[in-house]
Each structure stands twice: as C-alpha cells, then as structure tokens.
N, C-alpha and C positions, 0 to 999 in steps of 0.2 A: 361523807365528806372528811377531810383529814383533818385530826387536831390542830388548832393554832401551835405552833411551840413554845414551850412555858420557858421561864426566866431560865433555867436551871438546862434545858436542853440550848438555849444560845450560849451559854457561856459556856459549856460541854465542848458545842461547837469552836466557839471562838480560841475555846484552849490549843482543840486540837489542830485549827489553822495557823497560829501563832507558832506552835511546835515543832508543825510542818514547814511553816515559813524561817526556820531557823535550821532544819535537818537539809536542806535545800541549798540554802543561802551562804551558810558561815556563820558566824559570829554578827552579829548584827546589832545595833544602837536601838535602844527603848525609841529613839526618834524617829528613826528610820521605820519601824514597826508601826506608830503613830503615822506616819504617814502612807506606809502600805498598805496598810490596813483600811483605815478609815475607821478609825477608832479615838476615841479620845485618851489625851495621857494618863488618866486615874484610873481608867478603862485596862487600860496596858500596864500600868504600874502592877495593878491585881494580879491578871493574868501571871505575871511574870511571879508573883509571889507563888502564886498556888505553885507553879513548877518548880520553882527552886524547892518550894519546900517538899515536894515529890521526890526529888533528887533526880528531874530529869534535866534542867537546865540547870547553868551558875551566872551568876551578873558577877562583875567587875569592872573596876574603871578602864576608859582606853587608855592604851600604850605613852599617846601622844596628847596632852590635854595644853601643850602650850601654847599660847595667845587667845584661848579659849576663855568663855564665861565658864557657867554650871556645867560638867561637862557629863553627857547623858551616858546612863549603866550601859554595856555592851553585855548583849545575852548570847550565852554559848552552851552548845550542848556539851552532854556530859558523856563525851565519846567512848570514854574507858569503863565508864558506871555502867551504861544501856547499850545493848546488843540486839542483833538478832544472829541466827543462823541460816547461812545461805548456802545450798549446793547445785552444784549443775552436772547433769549427766550426761555426756556427750557419745559419740559412738566407741571412740578410744580413747574419753579423759575422762576421770572423775573430777570435780573441784569442791573441796567447803570449805567457808569462810564464817571467821565470827566477824559481824561488819556493824561498829559502834553508830551509833545517833550521829547524824551527820554525815553518812557514807563511808566514813572511814575502816578501812581494809584492817582491823586489828593484829588478825593470824589468819593465817590459810595450810588449807592440805592438798596435795595436789597428786595423783598417779596417773602417770598413761601406760597407756598398752600401744605401742606404734602399729598399726597395721589390723589391728585385732578388734575385737569387741566384747565388752564386759556381759557376760552374762548376768541375768535378771538376780539372783541370790547374791552372786560376787561382789556386784553394785549395790546391794543394799548394805550389806556386811561391811562394804572397805568406809562407804558414807556414815553409819552408825556410831564404827570407831573412830572415826573423824569428829562426829561431833561430841564424844565424847571427849577426847583430847583438846579439843577449841575449848568445851564448856570448863577444863579442868584448867587450863592456861590462864584463864581471864581473873579477873582480880576476886577475891576473897566475897568481896560484898554485890561484886558486880550482877546487874538483873536479865536475864534473858527474856526478853518479849514477845519472841515468836521464832517459827522457822517456817521458812518456804525453800520447795525444789522445782527450776527448772529443768523440766523432763520433754526429752521428743515424741511424741503424739505416737510414734510407731514402737512405742519402748516394750509392749507386749505383744505385737505383732507373731513373736516368733518365727511358721513359715507362710503362715498367711497373712491375710487381712484382719486388721484390728480395726476395735471401734476408737474413737479417740479416747473418748471419756472414760471408759472402761481402762484400759489402757494405763494413762497416766495417772487414774484415781486407785487403781491397784497398787501403783509403783508408791504413791504416796501413803498408804495403808502401810505396807510393807514397811516402809521407812520410820513411818511414824512409830508401829510396835517395835521395832529394832533399837528405833533411837531411846525410845518413851518418854514421847513430848507428841504432842499436835504437828502437821508440816503439810501445811496448804500447799498446792502443785499448780503450775501453770506451764505450758507447751513453751518450748526452748524460741521461739518465733514472738510469742507475743511479748515473752518475761526478758528478750533480746531489745524487742523494739521499748517498752519500758526503759529498760536500763539507759539507753542510746539517746531517751526521750528528757531522762530525769538527770543526765548527767555526761551525755557523749555528743556526735555528731547534730542529734536530732534538738539538744537541748533549745527554747527559745522558738521552735516549730510547731505551731497547734495541729500542723496537719502532714502526717509522717508515713514513711512507708521503711520497713526494715525487713531483710533478707538475709535468711541463714542458711549456709552450707554447710552440712556438714554427714557427710554421708548422702543422705538425701535433700531435700529444700526444704527450708518453713520460711515462714514468715509473720510479721505483727504489722499491724495499722494504730498508729495514732490519728483519732479524728477530733477537729475541734479542742485538742490540748487532753483528750481521754484515750484510753487504748479501747479500742473496737474488739468486744470477744464475744457477741454471736449469742446466740438466744442459749447455749448449754458452754459459754466460756473457752470453746474451741474454734474461733474462727480464724481466718487467715493460713489457714494451711497451702500456703499459694502456691507449692510445689505439685498439687496434685488441679491445678488449673488447665484445663486442656488445652493445648495451642495448635498440635498436630494429631488431627484424628486418624489419619493414616501412617502414624509412629509405632511404636513401639508399646507392648505392652505393660506396664506398671506392677508392682506390687498390691496395688490397692484394687486392683482390678481391672481399672479404666484402660484403655488407650491412648497413649500419644499425650502424657501427663507432663507438664513443663518441666517437671523432676527428670523423665527420662532423658530429656536434651539437654540439658542444662547441669546434672549432679556430678556426684564427683566418679562413677564406674566410668559414666560415656566419656566425660572430659579427659580419664585416664587412658581408654582405649582410643578416642580418636588421638591424641597426644603421642603413641606410641608406646604407650606405658600399661599395656593389659594386664591385669593378675594382680595390680598393684593398690592400695588401699590407703586412705588418711593423710591427714593435712601435709605431713614431710615428702610425700606422693606428688600431689598436688605441686607444695613447693617447686620438686623438681621437674615437673613438668613446664612450668611458667619459667624455672631458671633456663630450662633447654630450649625454649621457646626465645629468649631474650638474647639468647648462644647463636639463633641461627638454624640452629633443628627445626627442619622442614617438616615433619610430621607434627610436633611438637607446634610450631606456627598453625599449619591448616587444622589442627583441633582446636586450639584456642580462639581462632579465625571463626570457625563452626560453632563451635558453644556463645561465645561473645554475640551470635549472628542471634541463637536464639532468647540468650539472654536480656538483647535489645527489643525483640518480640514481646517478650512476655513484659517487660517492665515498661510498654509503650501501652501495653495493654491497662494497666495497671495505672497510669500516668493519665489514659484518658477517662477511666471512670472515678477513680479517687480524686483527681486534682491535686497530687500534696505539694509542699513546697519543696521537699527533701527527701530522696530515696537514699536508705544507707548499707551498704552492703558490708553484711559480719559474716564471722565462720570463715570456710575457705574459699567463699567471694571475695571475700576483703583481698586477697590474692587474686583471685582472678579478673576481675575487675580492671584494675588499673593497665593490665595485660592486654583485654578486650575491651578498651572503652572506647576506640576508635569504632568499633561494630556496634557496642552498643546505643553512641551520641548518632551515629547513622541513621540507624531504626528508630530512634524517639525523633530524630528531625523529621524524615521520611511523614511516621505514619500517628502522632500525633494532634493534635487540636493549638494551633499557635497561641492561644491563648492559657491552654494548660504546660507549654513547655518554655513560656516567655519569662518566669519567673523560677523555674523549677534546676535541682544541686543534687548532684550525684555525688555521691561522698563514702569512704570506706569508715567503718567503725573507728570512732577515738578509743571504744572501750579496748577494741582489740578481739580476743576470743573470751574475754569476762562482762560482756554485753545481758547474756543471759544473768550470768553471777548477780550480777549489779540489779538486774530486774527481781531477781527472787529475794532481795533483801530490800529492795520498795515492799513486795509482797507482805515479806514477813512482816514490818513496820503499819501495815495496813491496823491492825487492831487497836496499838498506842495511838494513834492519831483521831480514830472515831471516839475512844474516850480515855487521855488520858492519866487521869485520876485514878483509874482503878489500877495503872500500875506506880507501883513504891519500891524505892530501892531502899527506903528510909527505915 
C-alpha cells in the first residue's frame, strides 16, 4: 500500500500547482489563486511567500486599484530570472530558445537549410552552440531550471528503419554531452501537441489530436488533459497508421502507411513538383493550386482525401474535441479542407463529429518548441523549492 502523503508532500504539491498556474495564466491575484485552487487565503499567502523568497515569483500591487477596498496582491512569474532552454529539430530547420517562466520567449537562435537535411553531428553542434549563446545572453543571476528537445522519432534512422526510443534518446544524449547539461527529449508530434494544448489552438480542450508535417508525419494525443505517451513515451506516431494496404512501401518497413499518402514527398510529386522538398516547396505547391494549376489542384485533392481518411479514423477511435494541423500540414489543410471535411462527414460517427473542431496550429511552426519548453519546466513544478535564484 502507498503511504499517505505527508504535510511536506502536500505543501510541495501545492507549491508546484500554484507556480504552474501562474506560469500558464500569467499575472494572477492572490484572490484568484484562492478561488481557483480551493485553498484558504492564509495558505495561498504562505505559498506565494515561499515562492517569492525562492526567487521564482514576485508580488506587486495591481495597477488599477481605484474604487476598491484593500487590493489583492498580484503574483507574477520572474520570467527574466527563471528560464528553460528549448530545442526543436526539424528536417530543414534547427531552433533553440531561452524561454522564461510564464512561457515568454526571451531569446532565440535559428538556422534553416531549405530543401536540405541536417546531419546528426552538425545538428547537435549547432544546437549546443546556440545553447551557449542563449545562456550567455541571460541576466547574470538568471537561473536555468531545465532543457528539453523536440526530436523526430526518425532522427537516427539513417538509411533504414530505426527504433523511435533509441533514435531520440541517442540524440538527446549527444546534445546533453555537447551542451554540458541534461536535456530531456520528446518526439516532435508529442511535444507539438503539448505546446498547442498549453498555449495554442487546443488550449481549453482536454481531448485533442495534433498532426505535424515535416518531411514525414508525426502526431500527438491529449486525453483528458494529459499527453497520451504510451508505455515507452513514444505513442502517436500517427504517420505509420496503415490506411492503404495496397499502397507503397514506407521507410519504416510497412506498406501503406498514412505518411506515404499525405507526406511531403507524395504531395510534391502529385502536385507536379517532384524532386523538391521543404516548407518552401510545399508553400509553392499550395500557391500553385490556388492560382489554378491543374496538377497542383489534383495533387492537393488526392492528399486531402487521404488526410480526411486518416483524420476520420482518429476521430472515430479517440473522439477528440479538436484536431490541430501543424508543420507543413498547416499549409495543406486549408487548401484541402473540403476533401477532409467530406471524408469526416461520410465516415465518422455523428456523435463524434457533432462538436469536432478542425484548426491550424496557433503557434505555427513553433508548437514543438513551446512543448519542449513545457517539458523542460516539469522538474521545477514537481519541487519548486529545490530551485532557487537567491
């Protein structure tokens, strides 16, 4: 049997819950914290005092106090003083950011290789260099509370199939060695889902599906407000859901994966742009279709139909309230919305589609980066007083 939580356990949990609430909601009054957390005023006062002393938050009078009695102090995250490092690895883009407590991007570094791919060693070296510059640009007494990276599950596949766990963990270990600090890792799709659920289009929806296009197709699932990560932390590689058993061979070794029907290479080939790759190439194909190019129109219709088939399957299985399209799918979905919605209307259960929303990523290409930042802050919220900038 599990031992009952001690008073110290409860206090630690309340400190983490309060700090996370300030992190997510922004400046919030003690009165709002009291109502939202279901704790009494004296407890809230003691918790905020502890977090203030630790250098994690500050308290100040509200700016507008006219016509009120005794004003309730406002609790604000010390964004400039407490931060995490977030990394996002894309097929042709590397991004690193210093993200302050409260989700504020304080500084960022980025490099693109349009139409190309970053090698494993080069990518690690670039990100480690970014991390050094980001840390050096922080305030002298600022505290880094963690680092995390959003990494494609296929990062280390080279010329053949790879185990998602070994690929991402290997990349995380290499980056940690190069950067001189522990780096937590998650897949692009899972962290994209976390980012959109925390601060993007899926905020406020406890059941959501996130789809990410970046060469291949990945995804993430939020179920009852929590990421659905699976036994090993690598659930929701939705691009490898088989939708066409008579289709083409996928790099993973299977035949007819969803990725082979809606992925970037397929779209560009069917749209009359074979041999090209990257976000810019997808944008050109979508733009060509909008201008009446017949090949591009037909390519988008075909990809849109298969996109709808896969989304319909996910809606029937998971019953989400929202499906968010990110990465290059943020460009594809608006151009193929008619085909996607037609498939959903024809093949999903009426109860499942009645309140369903289809949206593009509010955080645009940075959804995985924001998700990585949230992962990096995890340990801080688990035990805030282990971290102090004092």
